[in-house]
C-alpha positions as CSV (number, residue, x, y, z in Angstrom):
1,X,-16.3,136.7,363.0
2,X,-19.4,138.9,363.6
3,X,-17.7,141.8,365.4
4,X,-17.9,144.2,362.4
5,X,-21.6,143.5,361.7
6,X,-22.4,143.8,365.4
7,X,-20.5,147.0,365.7
8,X,-22.4,148.5,362.7
9,X,-25.7,147.2,364.1
10,X,-25.2,148.7,367.5
11,X,-23.9,152.0,366.0
12,X,-27.0,152.4,363.9
13,X,-29.3,151.3,366.7
14,X,-27.9,154.2,368.7
15,X,-28.2,156.6,365.8
16,X,-24.4,157.3,365.7
17,X,-22.5,158.1,362.6
18,X,-19.1,156.6,362.1
19,X,-17.6,159.9,363.0
20,X,-19.5,160.2,366.2
21,X,-18.6,156.7,367.3
22,X,-14.9,157.3,366.4
23,X,-14.9,160.3,368.6
24,X,-16.5,158.4,371.5
25,X,-13.9,155.6,371.4
26,X,-11.0,157.7,370.3
27,X,-10.2,156.1,367.0
28,X,-10.3,157.4,363.5
29,X,-13.4,157.3,361.4
30,X,-11.5,155.2,358.9
31,X,-10.8,152.7,361.7
32,X,-14.6,152.3,362.3
33,X,-15.1,151.7,358.6
34,X,-12.3,149.1,358.6
35,X,-13.8,147.4,361.7
36,X,-17.2,147.2,360.1
37,X,-15.9,145.8,356.8
38,X,-13.6,143.2,358.4
39,X,-10.4,144.9,357.2
40,X,-9.2,145.4,360.8
41,X,-10.0,144.0,364.2
42,X,-10.6,146.5,367.0
43,X,-8.6,146.2,370.3
44,X,-10.7,144.5,372.9
45,X,-10.4,147.5,375.2
46,X,-12.1,149.7,372.5
47,X,-15.2,147.5,372.3
48,X,-15.8,146.7,375.9
């Protein structure tokens, strides 16, 4: 699944750090890292 790579691409496209994105969607910075490295899938409500 490409969600992790797409999330990383969009985050970088918007010049956001993992910390900044985590604050915007109310998850931990560690969760963002896990989403991007395919260790964890985000809830649909967090990505839409």
